[in-house]
N, C-alpha and C positions, 0 to 999 in steps of 0.2 A: 495792541488791546482795545477794544471799543471802549467807550462809555457808557455807562450808565442812564439809563431814561428814569426821571427819581419822582415820582408822587409824592407829595409832602402837603403835612396840612396838622392842625392842633385839634385833639377832643374836648374842645371847649370852644362856645360861640359868645362866653360873658365879653362883653363891653370891657377892655381894659387888660384881657386875660394876659396873664402874666406867659400863658404857655403860645398864645400868638404871638407874641415877643419872639421868647426862644425861636419858636419853629422860622420864624425871617430871618433872624442871625443864624440858625441855620441853613439856612437857604443858601443865603451869602455866605457862605461857607463854603459848601458844595461845587457852587457856582464859580467860587477863585481856583479850584483842583479840576474844573473843565469838565464836570457835571452838568446835565441838561436838566432842569427842575420845573415840574409846575406844581404851583402853590394853589389849592384852594381853602376854602372856609367852608364849614360844614354848613355855615347860616346859609348859604345859599342853595342847600338840596336838603330842606327841610322833610322830616320822615314823621308817619305817626309811629305809637309803639309797634313794633312788630308783633303782628296777630295771623297766626294762618289760617282763621276762619274770614277775615280783613282781606288775605291775599287769595284764600278761593272763591273769594263773593267779588271783590275789585280788579284782581290781578297784582303785579308788582307795579309799585308806583313810580308815578316817572323821571322823578328825583333819584332813586333807586337806580332807574335803567341808566340814568346819566350817570353816577355813579358810579356802580359797575363797569359801565367802558370806559371811563378813565385808567380804572382798575387794570382789566384785562389791556391798555393801552401801556401802564407802565408797570416793568419789573422787580421795581425797585421801590418801597414804599418808606419813607422818613414821618415818625409819629413824635408829636409833641404831647403828652398824656398824663393830665392832671391828675390827683388821687382824689377820689370819692369816699370818707371811712375808709380808708386804708387799702383802696379796690381801684378797678375801673370804672369811670365814667359812665352813666346810663347813656350819654350820647356817643360814646365810642362806640359800647356795646349795642346800640341799636344799630350805628352803624355796617359793624360787622356783619352783622345778622342779616342785615336786607341785601345787603351785598353778595352773601353767599348765596343768595337764593338762586335757583336752576331758571332759566327762561323757560324751557322745553325737556321735557322727560328724555332727550338725547343729550341734552349736554351733558357733559362729564363734571362730577359732584366737584363744588367747589374751585372750579375752573378759574375763579379771580383770584385764588389765593398761591394755588398751588403751584413750586417754583421760586416762589417769588421772595426777597430778599429782602430785610426792611432791619431800621435802627431806631433805639426806642430814647427819647427825650424826655425831661420832664422838669416841671418849674412848682414852685408853692412858694409860700410863706414862713413854711416850718421850718424846722431843723434836717430833716429827711430830705427835703426839695424832692417830693414827693415820689421818692423810692420805692416804698411801699409798694404803691399801684403798680407797678414794671411787672412786679413777676407775675404778677393775675393778665396782665396784656398779652406777657412774653408766655404763658401758658397756653390762654386762648389763642394765638396767633402759630404757634410751635404747632396745636395738635390740628389746625385745619392747613398745616402744610406748608407754613412760611417758614422758611430760614432767619432767623431772629440772630442776629451778629452779639458776641457774647460783651463786646463795650458798650456802654452805655452813658448818657450825662445826664446828672440830675442835680438842679441848681437851689439852692436853698438860700432864704430869706431873699425869694426872688420880688418883695415887695421894693425893695432899694438897689437891688442890683442892676437896674438898665437908667440908661439916662433917659432926657429927656427927647434924643431923637431914637430911642430904641435899641440903645447899644449896651453892653456888659461895658460895666463899668472897671471892671477889675480885671486887666490885662491875664492874671492867672485863669481866669474863669473864660475867656477867650480864645485860650490857646487851647483848655483842656476841650473846650469843642467844638473848636477847627482840628483837634487831634482825634475826635471822636467821629466826627463827619469826613475828614479824610482818609481816616482808617475803612469806616464805610464804603467809601465812595471806592479804595483800592480794591475791597477785596469782592466787591459785587461787579465790579468791568474783571475782576479775574475770571470768576464767574458767570461771565456774563454767554461764554460758547456755548455753557451746558444747561442755562434756563432764562435766556433772555426770552422776552415775549416780543 
């Protein structure tokens, strides 16, 4: 069975972001079960707010093109999604929108998304762990052709959940995250013959 190639990132670029810590922990879980993982930081791909007038006058930004190439090169997405006002972060939505743009009239619509498989994670200092925002991320991705796996992981009280080395302090949480990621890797490996990139 082929191993999935995973693109992993957080929908936050804040210094000390709990979701950055979570995606790093999840990446290690994926590596532990044999997956190939490319972890990126969206801070390295700064983008303007999506604007079709801007796109028409200046074209697709270079960072959007770079991101899109990464999406096209990876059949699987592992996302740590902060919750802003019970929904998706502006950064993550803007990234999704720019990557969705076709490079030419001949390009198949949503080519960077269709047939991909994604797993969703979240972390928050609150009691819900960012869970409320994940349903919006799930709906958006599903509507643009991404298969979002049912299993997800939300980390509550994230401000005290990590040690100084970036590892989860509580063994139960470590096991739950590992189980979520392992299930994602197994599911996507099984789907690879049908929709690998």
